[in-house]
C-alpha positions as CSV (number, residue, x, y, z in Angstrom):
1,M,-32.7,6.3,7.5
2,A,-31.0,9.4,8.6
3,V,-27.8,8.1,7.4
4,Y,-29.1,7.6,4.0
5,T,-30.7,11.1,3.7
6,Y,-27.4,12.7,4.9
7,F,-25.4,11.2,2.1
8,G,-28.3,11.2,-0.5
9,G,-29.1,7.6,-0.6
10,M,-27.0,4.4,-0.4
11,D,-24.9,5.3,-3.5
12,G,-23.7,8.7,-1.5
13,L,-23.0,6.5,1.4
14,W,-20.6,4.3,-0.5
15,K,-19.1,7.1,-2.3
16,A,-18.3,8.6,1.0
17,L,-16.9,5.5,2.5
18,R,-14.6,5.2,-0.7
19,Q,-13.4,8.4,0.1
20,E,-12.7,8.0,3.3
21,G,-10.6,4.9,2.8
22,F,-8.5,6.7,0.5
23,T,-8.2,9.8,2.8
24,R,-7.1,7.4,5.7
25,L,-4.6,5.6,3.3
26,A,-3.1,8.8,2.2
27,A,-2.8,9.7,5.7
28,Q,-1.2,6.6,6.6
29,L,1.3,7.0,3.9
30,A,2.1,10.6,5.0
31,S,3.1,9.2,8.3
32,V,6.0,7.3,6.9
33,K,9.1,9.2,7.7
34,M,11.4,9.2,4.7
35,S,14.9,8.3,5.1
36,A,18.2,8.6,3.3
37,D,17.5,5.2,1.8
38,P,14.7,5.4,-1.0
39,V,14.4,1.8,-1.4
40,R,13.8,1.2,2.4
41,D,11.1,4.0,2.0
42,L,9.7,2.3,-0.6
43,A,9.2,-0.9,1.4
44,A,8.0,1.1,4.2
45,L,5.3,2.6,2.1
46,G,4.0,-0.6,1.2
47,A,4.1,-1.9,4.7
48,A,2.0,1.1,5.8
49,Y,-0.4,0.3,2.9
50,L,-0.6,-3.0,4.1
51,A,-0.9,-1.8,7.9
52,N,-3.9,0.3,6.5
53,A,-5.8,-2.7,5.0
54,L,-5.3,-4.7,7.9
55,E,-6.8,-2.2,10.4
56,S,-9.9,-1.8,8.6
57,P,-10.4,-4.6,5.9
58,D,-14.1,-3.9,5.2
59,L,-13.5,-0.2,4.4
60,Y,-10.4,-1.5,2.4
61,R,-12.9,-3.7,0.2
62,V,-15.1,-0.7,-0.2
63,M,-12.1,1.4,-1.5
64,F,-11.6,-0.4,-4.3
65,D,-15.4,-0.6,-5.5
66,A,-15.2,0.8,-8.8
67,G,-18.9,1.0,-9.0
68,F,-19.0,4.3,-7.2
69,D,-16.9,7.4,-7.9
70,L,-14.6,9.3,-5.4
71,E,-15.8,12.9,-4.6
72,D,-11.9,14.0,-4.7
73,T,-9.5,11.7,-6.7
74,N,-6.4,13.6,-5.1
75,A,-6.5,11.2,-2.2
76,A,-6.1,8.0,-4.2
77,D,-3.6,9.8,-6.5
78,E,-1.6,10.7,-3.8
79,T,-1.0,7.2,-2.7
80,L,0.6,6.5,-6.1
81,H,2.6,9.9,-6.1
82,R,4.2,9.0,-2.8
83,L,5.5,5.8,-4.7
84,V,6.6,7.6,-7.8
85,H,8.6,10.1,-5.7
86,A,10.5,7.5,-3.8
87,I,11.1,5.8,-7.0
88,E,12.7,9.2,-8.3
89,R,14.7,9.7,-5.6
90,A,16.2,5.7,-6.1
91,K,17.1,6.9,-9.4
92,V,18.6,9.9,-8.6
93,S,20.7,8.2,-5.6
94,G,21.8,5.4,-8.4
95,R,19.9,2.7,-6.9
96,F,17.7,2.2,-9.8
97,R,18.5,2.5,-13.5
98,E,18.1,5.7,-15.3
99,E,15.5,4.2,-17.8
100,V,13.2,3.2,-15.1
101,D,9.8,4.6,-15.7
102,P,8.6,5.8,-12.2
103,P,4.9,5.4,-12.7
104,E,5.2,2.0,-14.1
105,L,7.4,0.6,-11.4
106,A,5.2,2.4,-8.7
107,T,2.3,0.5,-10.4
108,Q,4.2,-2.9,-10.2
109,S,5.1,-2.1,-6.5
110,W,1.5,-1.2,-5.7
111,T,0.4,-4.4,-7.4
112,I,2.3,-6.5,-4.9
113,G,1.0,-4.6,-1.9
114,H,-2.4,-4.7,-3.0
115,G,-2.4,-8.4,-4.0
116,L,-1.0,-9.2,-0.4
117,A,-3.6,-6.7,1.1
118,S,-6.4,-8.4,-0.6
119,L,-5.3,-12.0,0.0
120,V,-4.5,-11.6,3.7
121,A,-7.0,-8.8,4.9
122,T,-10.0,-10.1,2.6
123,G,-9.1,-13.4,1.6
124,P,-8.0,-16.8,2.1
125,L,-4.0,-16.4,3.1
126,P,-2.7,-16.1,6.6
127,Q,-1.1,-13.1,8.0
128,Q,2.3,-14.9,7.8
129,A,2.1,-14.5,3.8
130,L,3.0,-10.9,4.4
131,A,6.5,-12.1,4.7
132,H,6.4,-12.7,0.9
133,G,6.6,-9.0,0.5
134,V,10.3,-9.1,1.2
135,P,11.5,-11.4,-1.9
136,M,8.9,-10.1,-4.0
137,L,10.0,-6.3,-3.6
138,T,13.6,-7.3,-3.8
139,A,13.1,-9.0,-7.0
140,L,11.2,-6.0,-8.4
141,F,13.6,-3.5,-7.2
142,T,16.6,-5.6,-8.0
143,S,15.2,-5.9,-11.7
144,A,15.1,-2.2,-11.7
145,G,18.9,-2.2,-11.1
146,D,19.5,-2.3,-7.5
147,E,22.2,-4.5,-6.0
148,P,20.6,-7.5,-4.6
149,D,22.1,-7.6,-1.3
150,R,21.7,-4.0,-0.6
151,C,18.2,-4.2,-1.8
152,R,17.1,-7.0,0.4
153,Q,18.5,-5.0,3.4
154,S,16.7,-1.8,2.6
155,V,13.4,-3.9,1.9
156,E,13.8,-5.6,5.0
157,R,14.2,-2.5,7.3
158,G,11.0,-0.8,5.4
159,W,9.1,-4.0,5.5
160,G,9.8,-4.0,9.3
161,R,7.4,-1.5,10.2
162,M,4.8,-4.0,9.4
163,P,2.6,-4.5,12.5
164,P,3.4,-8.2,13.9
165,A,-0.5,-8.8,14.0
166,A,-3.3,-6.7,13.3
167,P,-6.1,-6.3,16.2
168,G,-8.8,-8.7,15.3
169,F,-6.9,-11.1,13.3
170,H,-6.3,-14.6,13.9
171,D,-3.3,-16.4,12.5
172,R,-5.4,-18.0,9.4
173,G,-7.5,-16.6,6.8
174,G,-7.3,-12.8,8.1
175,R,-10.7,-13.0,9.6
176,P,-11.5,-12.3,13.1
């Protein structure tokens, strides 16, 4: 009962949990060291997103419960802004076409990561399904103007930061 009192009831507890999830995700993404290769960095940010979901699948589920507001939306916004910044770097370096809209491409990239995270960490797919991230991101970034072979190499290097297995996960279904 003391926990509910501290958070002002169940709604306050859920709100605080959502906030903690986005705060942890922002910290995980901030830990990704940027390189001279912005496409590699985009894939590394996606891998960090997935690692975060796999480390705390229950907290990950709570993060996306839109029934409760966030106390501070900056942590959630920061996750998307990191992707937008890497896409802007890719445009400046000539890897992506000038007409690419960074927030749009960031949203598409996040959709791929979120789909994989949801289906592996909290859903029916085995952890091996995370390997699908490489061809999906390669196709997305190639459609933004990157050269296919160079893009795949960059994505593979960035995606390589995915942990081989998250603690407590078996090979099937993402459930301990």
